[in-house]
C-alpha positions, -999 to +999 in steps of 0.1 A: -002+001-004+011+035-007+016+060+015+020+100+003+038+123+029+038+162+019+072+175+025+070+208+007+040+231-009+050+213-042+067+181-035+051+146-023+068+118-018+051+080-021+065+052-003+056+019-008+069-012+010+077-036-026+094-003-049+117+021-036+105+058-032+098+081-057+098+118-054+072+140-078+076+174-082+044+195-086+035+231-090+015+246-063-018+248-091-014+208-099-008+203-066-045+220-054-060+203-083-049+166-069-059+179-040-097+188-055-098+158-076-088+127-046-109+148-023-140+144-049-133+105-058-130+103-019-159+119-002-184+132-035-214+108-029-226+107-064-197+109-085-185+143-102-178+162-137-131+160-141-124+198-148-096+206-175-072+211-150-079+174-130-074+163-165-043+180-175-029+175-143-035+137-139-020+134-178+009+149-165+016+128-140+008+096-159+027+108-183+059+110-167+057+066-157+061+061-194+043+037-224+048+003-208+042+010-171+008+031-184-003+001-205+007-021-171-016+000-156-044+000-180-040-040-182-046-043-140-073-020-141-090-035-169-087-069-148-103-054-121-127-040-138-143-074-153-133-093-114-161-064-106-187-070-128-184-107-129-195-105-093 
């Protein structure tokens, strides 16, 4: 399981027991957008509409992973979705 620790206004350290720590440098605007997205995803009872800023921030973070990591993530998500639908 990952943990996010805020170290400054625009740095987030993601630490996992299975992987080496990764520091993700975000602009203040990206940090605020990500915080809003996470809050809405966690607490909004009915879902919500992504803003263009949210989509751009998510894409900027995802694009740092590289094509093979993105493909692997999509494959894992597909497996989870199929398992959820089949329950």
